[in-house]
C-alpha positions as CSV (number, residue, x, y, z in Angstrom):
1,Q,-68.0,2.0,28.9
2,A,-65.7,3.1,25.8
3,P,-67.0,3.0,22.5
4,A,-65.0,0.1,20.3
5,A,-62.2,2.0,18.4
6,P,-63.3,1.8,14.9
7,A,-62.1,-1.4,12.9
8,G,-59.7,-0.5,10.5
9,P,-59.3,-1.7,6.7
10,P,-60.0,-6.0,6.5
11,K,-56.8,-8.0,6.4
12,L,-55.2,-9.2,2.8
13,Q,-55.8,-12.7,2.6
14,V,-52.1,-14.5,1.8
15,L,-51.8,-17.8,0.7
16,I,-48.1,-19.2,1.4
17,I,-47.4,-22.3,-1.4
18,T,-44.0,-24.7,-0.2
19,G,-43.6,-28.2,0.9
20,Q,-40.9,-29.0,-2.1
21,H,-37.8,-27.2,-2.4
22,G,-33.9,-27.5,-3.2
23,H,-34.0,-24.2,-0.6
24,D,-34.5,-24.3,3.4
25,W,-37.7,-23.6,3.0
26,R,-38.6,-24.6,6.5
27,A,-36.4,-22.2,8.1
28,T,-37.9,-19.4,5.6
29,T,-40.7,-19.5,5.3
30,P,-42.4,-19.1,9.4
31,Y,-40.0,-15.6,8.7
32,L,-42.2,-15.0,5.5
33,K,-45.2,-15.1,7.1
34,Q,-44.1,-13.3,10.7
35,A,-42.7,-10.5,8.2
36,L,-45.7,-10.0,6.5
37,E,-48.2,-10.5,9.6
38,E,-45.9,-8.1,11.8
39,T,-46.9,-4.7,9.3
40,G,-50.8,-5.9,10.7
41,R,-51.6,-5.7,6.4
42,F,-52.2,-9.8,6.4
43,E,-53.5,-12.7,7.8
44,V,-51.2,-15.7,6.7
45,R,-51.8,-19.3,5.5
46,V,-49.0,-21.7,5.0
47,M,-49.8,-24.9,2.4
48,E,-46.9,-27.6,2.3
49,E,-49.2,-29.8,-0.1
50,F,-50.9,-27.4,-3.0
51,R,-51.0,-31.4,-4.9
52,G,-55.5,-31.4,-5.3
53,A,-55.7,-27.7,-4.8
54,T,-58.9,-26.7,-6.7
55,A,-60.2,-22.6,-7.2
56,E,-62.1,-23.7,-3.9
57,T,-59.0,-24.1,-2.1
58,L,-57.8,-20.7,-3.5
59,A,-61.5,-18.3,-3.2
60,P,-60.3,-16.6,-0.3
61,Y,-56.9,-15.7,-0.6
62,D,-56.3,-12.4,-2.4
63,V,-52.6,-12.7,-3.1
64,I,-50.1,-16.6,-3.2
65,V,-46.4,-16.3,-2.1
66,D,-45.1,-19.3,-4.7
67,H,-42.3,-20.8,-2.8
68,Y,-42.4,-23.9,-3.7
69,M,-39.6,-25.7,-6.2
70,D,-40.7,-29.5,-7.6
71,R,-36.8,-30.3,-8.1
72,N,-37.2,-31.4,-11.3
73,A,-39.2,-34.1,-10.5
74,Q,-42.2,-34.9,-12.5
75,N,-43.9,-36.7,-9.1
76,L,-43.6,-32.7,-7.7
77,R,-45.6,-31.6,-10.3
78,W,-48.6,-29.9,-8.9
79,G,-51.1,-32.0,-11.6
80,A,-53.5,-30.9,-14.1
81,T,-56.2,-29.6,-11.5
82,A,-54.5,-27.7,-9.3
83,E,-52.2,-26.2,-11.9
84,K,-55.5,-25.1,-13.6
85,A,-56.4,-23.6,-10.4
86,F,-53.7,-21.7,-10.3
87,L,-53.5,-20.5,-13.3
88,D,-57.4,-19.3,-13.5
89,Y,-56.9,-17.7,-10.2
90,V,-54.1,-15.4,-11.2
91,R,-55.4,-14.5,-14.6
92,S,-58.7,-14.2,-12.4
93,G,-57.7,-10.5,-11.2
94,K,-56.1,-12.1,-8.2
95,G,-52.1,-11.5,-7.3
96,L,-49.1,-13.7,-7.0
97,V,-45.2,-13.3,-5.2
98,I,-43.2,-15.1,-7.1
99,Y,-40.1,-15.9,-4.2
100,H,-36.2,-16.5,-5.2
101,F,-35.9,-20.2,-6.3
102,A,-39.1,-20.8,-6.9
103,L,-37.9,-19.4,-10.5
104,A,-36.4,-22.6,-10.7
105,S,-39.7,-24.5,-11.1
106,F,-41.5,-26.7,-13.3
107,N,-39.4,-27.3,-16.6
108,G,-41.2,-27.0,-19.9
109,W,-44.6,-25.8,-18.1
110,T,-44.9,-22.4,-20.4
111,E,-47.8,-20.6,-18.6
112,F,-45.7,-21.1,-15.9
113,E,-42.9,-19.7,-17.4
114,K,-44.7,-17.0,-19.2
115,I,-46.5,-15.9,-15.6
116,S,-42.9,-15.5,-13.8
117,A,-40.6,-13.9,-16.9
118,G,-37.4,-15.0,-15.8
119,N,-36.6,-19.1,-15.1
120,W,-34.0,-20.8,-13.8
121,R,-33.2,-23.7,-16.1
122,P,-31.0,-25.9,-17.7
123,G,-28.1,-23.8,-19.2
124,N,-29.8,-20.6,-17.6
125,G,-29.7,-19.0,-14.2
126,H,-26.3,-19.1,-12.2
127,H,-24.7,-16.9,-9.7
128,S,-21.6,-15.9,-8.5
129,V,-20.1,-16.6,-4.6
130,R,-22.7,-15.1,-2.1
131,H,-21.1,-11.5,-1.5
132,D,-23.2,-8.1,-0.6
133,F,-23.7,-5.6,-3.2
134,T,-26.6,-3.4,-4.1
135,V,-29.8,-3.3,-5.7
136,K,-30.2,0.1,-7.6
137,I,-33.9,1.5,-8.6
138,T,-35.4,1.3,-12.1
139,D,-38.4,2.1,-11.7
140,T,-38.7,5.1,-8.7
141,E,-42.4,5.9,-9.7
142,H,-44.1,2.0,-9.4
143,P,-46.2,1.8,-6.1
144,I,-43.4,-0.9,-4.8
145,T,-40.7,1.3,-5.2
146,K,-41.9,4.8,-4.8
147,G,-40.4,6.0,-2.1
148,L,-37.3,4.1,-1.8
149,K,-33.7,5.2,-1.6
150,T,-32.7,4.7,-5.5
151,T,-29.3,2.3,-4.5
152,L,-30.1,-1.0,-1.3
153,P,-27.6,-2.3,-0.3
154,V,-28.2,-5.9,0.0
155,M,-26.3,-8.1,2.5
156,N,-24.5,-11.6,1.9
157,D,-26.8,-13.2,-0.5
158,E,-26.5,-14.8,-3.6
159,L,-27.9,-12.2,-7.2
160,Y,-29.2,-14.1,-9.8
161,A,-27.5,-13.6,-13.7
162,N,-28.3,-15.7,-16.9
163,L,-31.8,-16.5,-16.1
164,K,-33.9,-17.6,-19.2
165,W,-36.3,-14.8,-20.0
166,Q,-39.4,-14.0,-21.8
167,P,-39.5,-11.3,-24.2
168,Q,-38.8,-8.5,-24.3
169,G,-41.9,-6.0,-23.1
170,S,-43.4,-8.8,-21.8
171,Y,-42.0,-7.5,-18.0
172,H,-41.3,-4.7,-16.3
173,V,-38.4,-4.3,-13.8
174,L,-38.3,-2.3,-11.6
175,A,-34.9,-2.5,-9.9
176,T,-31.5,-4.3,-11.0
177,A,-28.0,-5.0,-9.2
178,Y,-24.5,-5.6,-11.2
179,D,-23.4,-8.8,-11.6
180,D,-19.8,-9.1,-11.7
181,H,-18.4,-11.6,-14.0
182,T,-14.7,-11.5,-12.4
183,I,-16.2,-13.2,-9.0
184,Y,-17.0,-16.8,-10.8
185,D,-15.3,-19.9,-9.7
186,E,-14.7,-21.4,-12.4
187,R,-13.7,-24.4,-10.4
188,A,-17.3,-24.5,-8.8
189,S,-19.2,-27.6,-9.1
190,D,-22.5,-26.0,-8.1
191,A,-24.9,-22.8,-9.5
192,R,-21.5,-20.8,-9.4
193,N,-20.2,-22.3,-11.9
194,K,-19.5,-20.0,-14.8
195,Q,-21.9,-20.0,-17.8
196,P,-20.9,-18.9,-21.0
197,M,-20.2,-14.3,-20.1
198,S,-19.3,-11.2,-22.1
199,G,-17.6,-8.8,-20.5
200,N,-16.5,-7.6,-16.3
201,G,-20.7,-7.9,-15.5
202,V,-24.2,-6.7,-16.1
203,D,-26.9,-5.5,-14.8
204,E,-30.0,-8.3,-13.9
205,P,-32.8,-7.4,-13.2
206,M,-33.8,-8.3,-9.2
207,L,-37.5,-7.3,-8.9
208,W,-39.6,-7.6,-11.9
209,T,-43.6,-7.2,-12.3
210,T,-45.2,-8.7,-14.8
211,Q,-49.3,-9.6,-15.7
212,Y,-51.0,-13.3,-16.8
213,G,-55.4,-11.7,-17.3
214,Q,-56.0,-9.2,-14.9
215,G,-53.6,-10.6,-12.2
216,R,-50.8,-9.4,-10.8
217,I,-47.5,-10.7,-10.5
218,Y,-43.8,-9.2,-8.7
219,V,-41.1,-11.5,-8.8
220,N,-38.7,-11.0,-6.0
221,A,-34.9,-13.0,-6.3
222,L,-33.4,-11.6,-3.2
223,G,-33.7,-14.0,0.0
224,H,-31.5,-17.1,-0.6
225,D,-32.4,-18.2,3.2
226,F,-33.0,-17.6,6.4
227,S,-30.2,-14.9,7.1
228,A,-30.8,-13.3,4.1
229,V,-34.9,-12.9,4.4
230,Q,-34.8,-11.0,7.8
231,E,-32.6,-8.2,6.2
232,Q,-34.0,-4.9,6.1
233,V,-34.4,-4.3,2.0
234,F,-35.9,-7.6,1.2
235,K,-38.2,-7.4,3.7
236,V,-39.3,-4.4,2.9
237,T,-39.5,-4.7,-1.2
238,F,-41.4,-8.6,-0.2
239,T,-44.1,-7.0,2.3
240,R,-44.5,-3.7,0.4
241,G,-44.8,-6.6,-3.0
242,V,-47.0,-8.7,-2.3
243,E,-50.5,-5.8,-1.1
244,W,-49.2,-4.7,-4.6
245,A,-49.8,-7.9,-5.9
246,A,-52.6,-8.3,-3.8
247,T,-53.9,-4.7,-4.3
248,G,-52.2,-2.6,-7.2
249,K,-51.7,-0.4,-4.6
250,V,-49.1,0.2,-1.5
251,T,-49.4,2.0,1.9
252,L,-47.2,0.1,3.9
253,P,-44.5,2.7,5.3
254,I,-41.1,2.8,4.4
255,P,-38.5,2.6,7.3
256,P,-36.8,6.1,7.2
257,E,-33.5,4.1,6.4
258,L,-34.7,3.0,3.3
259,A,-36.2,6.5,2.1
260,G,-35.6,8.8,-0.3
261,K,-35.3,12.4,-0.7
């Protein structure tokens, strides 16, 4: 009988919190799970009802992926017990990844806003029509972005702009994209409607990190919908960010077509 192959490192345990949203979470959540598990590095659970969660609920996990948006409804807040468990979990040194429109959650929850650094809030947060754009890596030495090309193509996604930001120095930008002010539609009644802007455009953060207590937080503002989360740039920056948030290191390989020189 052949000897058993040596066991690899234990898989990182991931919890995706979702179940309410302003976007189609039912379409994107299975793909986020698939993208992580295909790497062989993660084991993923999905929780569609986080209200009532406790410290014991979160204890088995190395990292949370926040894919939840409360739609500004007080009854969709998680509640004091679950929100304390969430904060204590991150503060203790565990990982958190905030994905795309979760940045619009929990208006007025100061600690969540500190954790996420940039948020959609009344009068802050818009985007032009979906389009192709380029993400520019601004920190080429961070474990998430190290080894990537310094410019990465993003196809048909939303470019978040004019978020409400925490003070400079409380977050670290890994990558930006140029928000072209000339392509906004003043007639649009949704998020494409212009907020006050100056100049022809500005570089906006797309990927960034923060720290909360001992916890590592990674924010990826890309990946609007099912087609966008299938794009390779999103997939690579998302999975690498989840590994970093969980461990502080990144071992996942970079596909040759996205690798820098």
